[in-house]
Steps between C-alpha positions, in 0.01 A plus 500: 500500500768285339415247232611139547857448378403155372149436373362207303136466400327201337346519155138438406336744742160629386385656829605532864338469841762734642262795503245291691759413766603867526137607542437241773793633702414865439139454613626339821715804580863480376618654175745283311818651359553524127758219509257271685226576249741417219587163652135410549411603146787295352469202733123465464486504122242263350511314169215451255404168664467683837807329647786695658767608254751471784503171688773653717543858619826596672569832670850576632538827692665619821314490828225742609415611147152350516517134402268408789219719368563356154446150643182619671369636170547162330330321787208746505445439129500127564243525779278724286516246214425205728849357464684262729817689595798441727751742648822348629806666650831403653433659837202478734486875557479568124199271466337660803559851368345424163205318659421797725529744210279294271234455768485878545476556125227241453293649783543848353425393144150585368536212252641234734349572841146397393646171372692421819389175661752445779856568611707241685750657741636176647879510509644302210158453340416857398255519212240722336185338356258672263137428416588468131725202579822696504744437781854586593742305721807642670808326632873462504688260278642330811147378571481187287119489504460851355323468167507120492180345367376844394401549135636841408449776245790713619801481734695799628855410606618792709868531601590307187873542566445237772288268284647151519444277200338228710235753610439603141469137389273404789258786438533466125322166519191637669168435332388717211183688594393571141672224312827692458806577708466790747647836407816543708618837630852537638585809707866527588802714574830452319681173570845488660627143476715550811184570700209338317574130484170436321538784255532261207125504437489875439833488318353256251190713448715809444725316257199384298380858480836638391557226244151536358433131556160539669191562290256517793705698753445861602816626669561840663829591667602825666874506561800727461703380204872568551741403222875488447690653207429192284127518565488205742243539775660505845390283788455617858855405594643714219323833547701771675374721786526802271268336248255405777480867604359599161151635571393432141546129570286532812211635296550249216474204737210625714178592314348638821802706612377836627151368580472160670877495551623833646841598373605569859447131575729402214768742626475342844522151350810604304667595826384205710484201266805303386607607151401175331172481687409853388577412139279190505216613724464861385658524153393157373858414401524129563744219456262265324558128483669381182240274340714408201692225676206330667441273200859382532426319825641147470155341540207642308148514637393278209750230598383523859135468398572183303611331823177569688296215644229620736459152646867440572583365847821404676566189712771389739816694575505876433746786476419850622667819377457857621628837389474846655455779248637853510166621635519242783224285357577132524406220258472135607491234227467121522618236256446124499436210266158413363349164573389426142821553304860606545431871474562762766222704654578861602263733685506837675386446859511856627624844405466754777647804669788449740640171622338461843251252356765281338614304807146399600423395143816291476428335835153408381629356173786313668258336744261394225727407207830330434714809439829410335653846543434871498693698241580871487729725302796630703403858424388812686209447734512123460819461703369605839177307450684183393735524798209542739319200353813286514548593867147372563587163349363535147696335217591810304736503202623837377597534136801698378500720191658226290248245627217744426623524141516121472144474632384757242652277231317204650175697483545557126573130453181407683297743288651362178442141612149580629616343822253662740145625535340786692139593582488831317548757775489850342747643752782291355407575140505872578838472670647310206368763261709768669802292602846577365827313506867595529799320356734313734786378284343266247193453722224731622303577814194701589567864588283650771608856433403507134197272511181699464276264692526287813840339459460311829236283333718393208807446720307277742340318206839435340663373817204276585493337156875447483519351849181305445644332193718296738191334650412146393171320562404131513210539257351156565456594863380849408236368259370247747 
């Protein structure tokens, strides 16, 4: 068994419930690997005041090494202790797999089976309830109701390389079951920024671990470290096929290689998978998001928060702006004037997959409100959509690169002048946190390629505010 290449443990541990979790799993049948026992012992350390030493526990390892059973062990401990726990994944099949495995373990457990009260098998509402008050919910992060209104002791975020910041924020504001924030477990594979658009969350956690900035984080990473002659660690796009063939790296990155992961499987993957995919998925060699430039976004989250007004409302004429992201998700933003002052009101109306819904939404808005124009950036996926809408009779204005830059400048002016208000939607704050800009002459514009969050949101926001600033309102009429 290989040791984690990167390991960080919190201070102040006086005991651990890791052995209890290991015993619960063992008595139900499976025997945990040494690496899994080590993670549980380190992640479940307890301080003198009986609180967790680690508020966050992150495990990064290639697929099939046993992260699912590790998640089940944490959930079993929670049910045995009467905790309120939540398991959430990116995919439906992952949630279903873990639910089925945990049900089997609970039924086979001499400690848990006598405490079992009921199991809910209803699709999308799976849950395990215990007589001691413990319960566990299961769901995907695409299901907005998962975990909402549920006071939690622990959350397991599986497939953390797909963990969007808005999901983390939404579940982070769940109720506290015991007067403190729930312990959060992140189970992930390595992040490749060319594949994992929402890999910023795990990239930030990893960076905190490496920099030693987190005092309550337990971090365990199994990966193959490959370095150049100057000692710089190589990313997935820089590792050669000859280096990827090194069997020592296979064993270093996979703690269960030779047991849970047969070496014949890895040989087959080496032949069948694309080179970069093999490096990321099997050797844990990622291309992690650069978190250092995120703070250099032109608008800080603090500045954005200062412009929040939960009661803000628009009146009269409006401008609509849309933008289609690289992942084909589309953002629709509205901007208009407020009826109580001369400030603008900006609001995200919808952010969803694809663009099929956009025409119906625009038709509904155009029939109900006085729409001055619809604005879109003349870029990528926007072009075909804008042309289709124009052919249907919508008033669509496409914005060139130079106009985009001018609108970005207008956005900064409006922020500096406090010229608008918003209602505090977390999706936009998250997008701004990861947004990046590129220079265009003496100006700047948002860059979709380098932004580590949903650039479509900030682009649509910028265009809506800049175009909306041209709206005027007869305030005497509006107030009456």
